[in-house]
N, C-alpha and C positions, 0 to 999 in steps of 0.2 A: 504493500499500499504506499502510495506517495502522500505528500502532505497538502494536497490541493483540495480546499474546502469551498464549495459554492454555498452562498447564503442568500436566502430569499426572505425578506422581511426585516429591514434594518430599522426597527422602531425602538421604543423605550427599553425593551429587553434585549433586542438584537444588538444594540450598540455595545453593551457590556460583555456579551457573549463573544462578539468578534474581537474586541480589544483583548480579551483573554486568549483567544485562539492565536492571534498575532503575537502576543507576548510568549507563547509557547511554541513559536517557530513554525506555525502552520501558515501557508499561503492562502489567502482568502480573496475570492472574487464575489462580489455582491451587486445587488440591484438596488436602485433607489426605492424608498418607501414614500409615504405621503409627504414627508418632510425631508429635504435633501440634507439638512444640516448634520444629522448623525453620520451619514455617509461621508460627507466631506471631511469630517474630522477623522474618520477611519482611513480615508485615502491618504491623508497626511501622515498617518501611522504606518502605511505600507500596504494597505488593501488595494485591490484593483476593481474596476467596475465593468460589469456586463450590462447590456441594455435590456435583455429579455431573460425570462426563465429558461428558454431553450438554449440560449447562449451560455447561461450559467452551467447547465448540464454538459454541454460540449467542452467546457473548460475545467471540469471538476472530476474528482474521484468519489467524493461524498457530497451530497447536497443536504443542507439543514434548512428546513422551512420553519419560520416563526411568525405566523400571521394570526389574524383574529379568530377564525373558526373554520368550520368545514366548507362553507361557500367559497371562502377565500383560497383554501387549499385546493379545491376542485378548480378554481379559476386558474391558478398557477400551474396546475397539472395538465388540464384539458383545454385551456383557453388558447387563443392565437399565440403562437410561439411558446406554448406550455413546455414545461421541462420534460414531459414524456417524449416529445418530439426529438429531444437531444440525448436520450438515455442510451448508454451503451452497455454491453455485457460486463459484469463485474462490479458495477456501481452500486452505491448504497444510498438511499434516501432516509433521512431522519426527520420526522415530523414532530417538532416541539410545540406545535400549536395545541390548544385545548379544543378538541373536536369530537365528532361522534365516531365511535368505534367502527361502524360500518363503512365510513369514508376511508379510513386507513386500510381496512381489510380489502376494500375494492381496489385501491391503488396499488396495494401489495400484490394482488393477483395480476394486475396489468404489468407491474415491474417483473414479476416472475416469468411472464411470458417472454420478456426481453432478456432474461438471464441476469437481472438485477434484484437487489434485496430492499426491504422496507423495514423500518422500525418506527414505532411511535413513542415518543419520549417527552410528553407534556411536563411543563415546569411548575414548581411551587416556589413561593417567596416573590420578591419584588425587584424592580430595576436596580435598587441599591445593592442587593445581593448579586445581581447579574454583573455589575461593575466590579465587585469584590471577588467574583468567582466562586460564590458560596450559594448557588441555587440547589434546589432539590429537583430530582427528576424521577419519574416512574416509567420504566421502559418495557415495551412490548416488542420482543424480537426472539428469534431462535437463539440457542446457545452460541452458535458459531457467529451470528451477526453481532450479538451482544458483546462477545470477546473482541470483535474487530472494532466496534465503535466506542468502547468504554474508555480508552485513552483520550479520544476526542472530547467525550462528555466530561471527563475529569478536569478539562481546562476551565470549565465554567460552572461545575457543579461540585458541591461539598458532599452531598448524599445521593447516591445512585442506587435505585431499587430495581432489580430485574424481576418484573412481575409475571412473566410468562410469555406466550406467543403474541404475535402482532395483534393489536387491539386491546390487550390487557392493560397496557399503560394508560390508554384513554379511559377505560372503565374505572380504574383506580382513581384517576384525577377527578373525575365527575363525582365519585363517592367521597373523595376528600373534600370537595367543594360543598357537598351537602352538610358536612360537619362544620366547615369554617363559616360558611354563609348562614347556616342555621344559628351558630353562636352569635354572629353579628345581629341577626334579627332578634334574638332573645335579649341581647344587650340594649339594643335600641328600645325595646318595649320596657325592659326593667328600669332604664333611666327615666323614661316618661312616667312609669308607675311611682318612682321615687318622687319625682317633681309634683305629681298630682296628689300624692298622699302625704306630703310633708316630710319624707325621709331625706335627711341631709345627703347630698350626692358625694361629698368628700368622705363622709363616714360609710356610705355605700361602697365606695371604691376601697377603702381600707378593709372592710369586712370580706368582700369578694377576693381581694388580692391575698388574703391570708387563709382562704379556705379552698374546698374542692371545686368551686366554681370558677377559680382563676384559670386563665389560659393565655397563650401568646396572643390570640385575637383580642382578648379583653385589654391586655396591656398596650396593644397597638392603638386601640380606639379611645379607650376611656381617659387615660392620663392626658393625651393631647388636647381633648375637649375641655377637660376640667382645669387644666393648668394654663392652657394658651388659647382657648376657644377655637382650636384647630380641628376640623372635621377630616383632615387628610392624613391621619396617622397610618392608615392602611392603604397602601398605594396600589389599589385595585379598583377598577371602574365599576359603577353600578351597571353600566351597559354590558360589560363583559360577565359580571356575575349573573345578570339575567339570562344572557345567552347560555352560560354554562348550566344553570339550573333548568333551562328549557331542555337541553340535551339530556340532562340527568333524568328528568321526568319521563322523557320519551323512551330512554333506555329501560328504565324501571317498568313502564307500562308494557313494553315489548317482552319483558321478562316475566310479566304477571305479578310484579310486586306492588302491593298497596302501600303508598307512601304519603300519608296525610301531612307529615311535616315537611317533606320535599315540596309538595304542592303549596303548602302555606308559605314557606319561605320564598318560593318563586312569586307568589302573589304579592308578598310585601315588596320585593324588588321591582316587580312590575308597576305597582302603585307609586313607588318613589320615582320611577321614570316618568310616569304620567304626570306627577306633581312637579316636574321641571328639574329633576336631579339625574337625568340620564347620563349627562356628561360629568357628574360628580363622582367621588370615590366612595368606597363602602361606608366610611364614617358619616357620610351625608345621610345615610339611612337613619341615623339618630335625629337629624334635622327634619327629615321627612315625616318620621313618626311623631316628632314634637308638634309639627304643624297640624297633623290630623287630630292630635289630642289636645290642641290648644294650650300647650305648656312651653315655657321658654327655657331652652337649654343652649346656653352659649358660654361666654366667659363667665366662670362661676366665681 
């Protein structure tokens, strides 16, 4: 294997991932995302640019995709000048997007017909950890493919979990987000409950932080709001959370799983989007819930 990595999706996460690949002596060729600024910075650090996903495939040994979700993955695979048109035998595609398992399984079958391999490796944590090389990833791949791509993943991931065959990484990520976004929803409702019933929010914070209800999600969201009036402590968007929960509920319905909390969590995020917070981050769910409940939670 050579060190030529093609990267599609140079957004908030992609910038840090590519920076770490470059620092570990991989050659990276990338396409511009919606905003050219991250790519321009990476070009100055030694990356090169290709104009289309097809050109990325033609210039690479391994392709990494880091886009919003399944429609975007399908667009860069099957669209005009999509990467499938440039795939050659022996290549590997790693999809780091959070998407639907069926999408990666379908593309994996297309790649297999061309003598190439697929892995799904959706990410956890935020752009801060992407820059530091401390992301988490859940990987769906054969044992042989996992062994081949693990050194690449180690350049930007602290924790790498091999979940099983293609598709299993995406399934784990969606279930992971049921827990994380479910916690965020409970936190938002609990803060509103405190405000409405006269429970001091700082004392609420102290109690939860010292007990079994504490979590990394709690500590991302609550201290920032109470100390600084900052609803952006968790760097993950309402829009992406809503998308992931939609994928989750569709996956669970297909599996015959009854998921009342999954549906309720999705509904809470949908409502926040309808109330004007679609471009906000997960912490803004607290502000959305406070508006619904007519309580004021800001700088405490």
